[in-house]
C-alpha positions in Angstrom: -35.5 -82.0 4.7 -32.5 -80.7 6.8 -31.7 -84.1 8.2 -31.1 -85.6 4.8 -29.3 -82.5 3.4 -27.1 -81.9 6.5 -25.8 -85.1 7.9 -24.7 -85.1 11.5 -21.6 -87.2 10.8 -18.8 -86.6 10.3 -18.1 -83.6 12.5 -16.0 -80.8 10.9 -12.3 -81.7 10.9 -11.2 -78.0 10.9 -13.2 -75.8 13.2 -11.6 -72.5 14.2 -9.9 -70.2 11.7 -6.5 -69.5 13.1 -6.1 -66.1 11.3 -9.4 -64.9 12.7 -9.5 -66.5 16.1 -6.9 -64.1 17.7 -5.9 -65.4 21.1 -7.1 -69.0 21.6 -7.8 -67.9 25.2 -10.1 -65.1 24.1 -13.4 -65.3 26.0 -15.4 -65.3 22.9 -13.4 -68.1 21.3 -13.6 -70.1 24.5 -17.4 -69.7 24.5 -17.5 -70.8 20.9 -15.4 -73.9 21.7 -17.5 -74.7 24.8 -20.9 -74.3 23.1 -20.3 -75.6 19.6 -17.0 -77.4 19.1 -17.3 -81.2 19.1 -21.1 -81.2 19.2 -23.3 -82.4 16.3 -25.4 -79.7 14.7 -28.5 -81.4 16.1 -27.2 -80.8 19.6 -26.5 -77.1 19.1 -29.6 -74.9 19.6 -30.4 -71.3 19.2 -29.8 -70.6 22.9 -26.2 -71.8 22.4 -25.7 -69.2 19.7 -27.5 -66.5 21.7 -25.4 -67.1 24.8 -22.2 -66.2 22.8 -23.3 -62.5 22.8 -23.1 -62.0 19.1 -25.3 -63.1 16.2 -24.0 -66.0 14.0 -23.2 -63.6 11.2 -20.5 -62.2 13.4 -19.5 -65.5 15.0 -18.9 -67.2 11.7 -15.7 -65.2 11.0 -14.1 -67.3 13.7 -15.0 -70.6 12.0 -13.8 -72.4 9.0 -16.4 -72.0 6.2 -17.1 -75.7 6.1 -17.5 -75.8 9.9 -20.0 -73.0 9.7 -21.9 -74.7 6.9 -22.1 -77.8 9.1 -23.8 -75.8 11.9 -26.1 -73.6 9.7 -29.1 -75.9 10.2 -28.9 -75.4 14.0 -29.3 -71.6 13.4 -31.9 -71.9 10.6 -34.1 -74.4 12.4 -33.8 -72.6 15.7 -34.8 -69.3 14.1 -37.7 -71.0 12.4 -39.0 -72.2 15.8 -38.4 -68.8 17.3 -39.4 -66.3 14.6 -38.1 -63.4 16.7 -34.7 -64.5 15.5 -35.4 -65.0 11.8 -33.0 -62.2 11.1 -30.2 -64.4 12.6 -31.0 -67.2 10.2 -31.1 -64.8 7.2 -28.0 -62.9 8.1 -26.1 -66.2 8.8 -26.6 -67.3 5.2 -25.9 -64.0 3.4 -22.7 -61.9 3.2 -22.1 -59.7 6.2 -21.3 -56.4 4.5 -23.3 -53.2 3.9 -24.9 -54.4 0.6 -24.7 -58.1 1.3 -22.7 -58.6 -1.8 -20.9 -62.0 -2.1 -17.2 -61.4 -1.9 -14.0 -62.5 -0.2 -12.3 -65.9 0.2 -14.3 -66.9 3.3 -17.6 -66.3 1.7 -16.9 -68.1 -1.5 -15.5 -71.1 0.4 -18.6 -71.2 2.4 -20.9 -71.0 -0.6 -18.9 -73.6 -2.5 -19.0 -75.9 0.5 -22.8 -76.3 0.2 -23.9 -79.4 -1.6 -26.7 -79.2 -4.1 -29.1 -80.8 -1.6 -28.0 -78.3 1.1 -28.7 -75.4 -1.4 -32.1 -76.9 -2.1 -32.8 -77.3 1.6 -31.9 -73.6 2.3 -33.9 -72.5 -0.8 -36.9 -74.5 0.5 -36.6 -72.9 3.9 -36.5 -69.5 2.4 -39.5 -70.2 0.2 -41.4 -71.4 3.2 -40.6 -68.2 5.1 -41.8 -66.2 2.1 -45.1 -68.1 1.8 -45.9 -68.6 5.5 -44.6 -65.5 7.3 -43.9 -62.8 4.7 -46.2 -60.2 6.3 -45.1 -60.9 9.9 -41.3 -60.7 9.3 -41.3 -57.0 8.4 -39.6 -55.0 5.7 -36.0 -55.4 7.0 -36.3 -59.2 7.0 -38.1 -59.2 3.7 -35.1 -57.4 2.2 -32.7 -60.0 3.7 -35.0 -62.8 2.5 -34.8 -61.4 -1.1 -31.0 -61.3 -0.9 -30.8 -64.9 0.6 -33.2 -66.2 -2.1 -31.1 -64.7 -4.9 -27.9 -66.3 -3.5 -29.2 -69.8 -2.5 -31.5 -70.4 -5.4 -28.8 -69.7 -8.0 -27.3 -72.6 -9.9 -29.0 -75.5 -8.0 -28.0 -78.7 -9.6 -28.3 -82.3 -8.4 
């Protein structure tokens, strides 16, 4: 499902957000460039994200919204394989603010960069988490799942 919805080519043309990246020599930015930049999403695994020292929901502010959308399946599939990190997948695809309310230029660019088939793939992933692991993921992740479903299931058209 993700292979069809999230093609590996082409790689994102724009990667780092210049206004958020700060110093291009910043250790975090260098780590991001070394672990993700120029690699296909299928070559980036959850360990790459984990080694950066911050969850993807924090890391994404350094990336262009379209670049982050390109790499989302590496996070989602990685967390699906390692359910201890399901919160990383859920937080990666919902707004990172106190109430997880969609707002801000970055968020809406990210949301609008998702094709209908990508939205469907994310919705299917969320439905699978709900049906297969609801009881195991705990109340905090159930809350995040509810929010993610409301965002990614809205207005799916093909």
